N, C-alpha and C positions, 0 to 999 in steps of 0.2 A: 712118163710119170706112172708109178704103179698105183693100183687101186687104193691102197691104204693112204698113200700121200694125197691122192685126189680127195678121198673122204675127209681127211684131216684139214686140207686146205678149204674145202667147202664148209666145214664146221666153223672155222675161223672167219671166213667171209660172211656167213649167215649171221653169226654173233655180232660181227662188226656193223653190218647193215642195221640190225635191230638196235644195237647200242647207239648208233648215230641218231636215231629217232626217239630214243628214250627221253621222257616217259610216255610219249605218244605211241600208239599202236602203229605197226608197219604192215605193208604188204610185201611179201617175199615172192618174187617170180623166178621161175627156172632161168629165164634169160638174164636176170641180175647176177646169177651165180656161175653158171657153166660157161665154158669158153667156146665150145663148138656145138651149136644147135644141131640136133639130129644124131649126135653121138650117143648111142645106147648106153655105153659104159658110164659116161658122164651123167646122163639122166638118172641112171640107177644110183650112182654115188650121191647125187643131190637128194633123191628120195630117202636113201639110207641115212644121210646126215641129218635131214629134217626129222625123220622118224626117231633117230637116236636122241637128238636134242629135246624133242617133245616128250618121249618116253622117260628119259632120265630127269625131267623136271627143270631143264634150263630155260625152256620157252613154253609159252602157252599161246593158243590161237583159237579163233572162232570157228573157222572151217577152211577146207581146201576145195579147190575146183579144178576142172580140166585135167583129171587124172593126176592130181597132186602137182600140177605145174604152177599153181598159184595158191598161196596161203594168205588168208586175210586176218586182220586184227591180231598180228603177231606181237607179243610183248615178252620182255625178259621177266623171269621170276626172280625172287630174291637170290636163289641159287645161281641163276644165270648172270645176274648183276654182279655177284661176287667174283666171277671168273672172267668177265668181259672187260 
């Protein structure tokens, strides 16, 4: 799977995880999303996908921990709700 496909798949998976908990806040962990723990490319794709969803206003969160491996109090914004 190429990097763009991995990134897109992670975006879809992240949005699905948050949508399943809506309207309650979620915790998104690296291990909930990536397939192979320790794979640097997958780790980077996860961070990039989360950063993109947050920057573009699809998600909101309280804070991240452990080098962005855990995001707490993640919620869909109105924009995120409209596409999920």
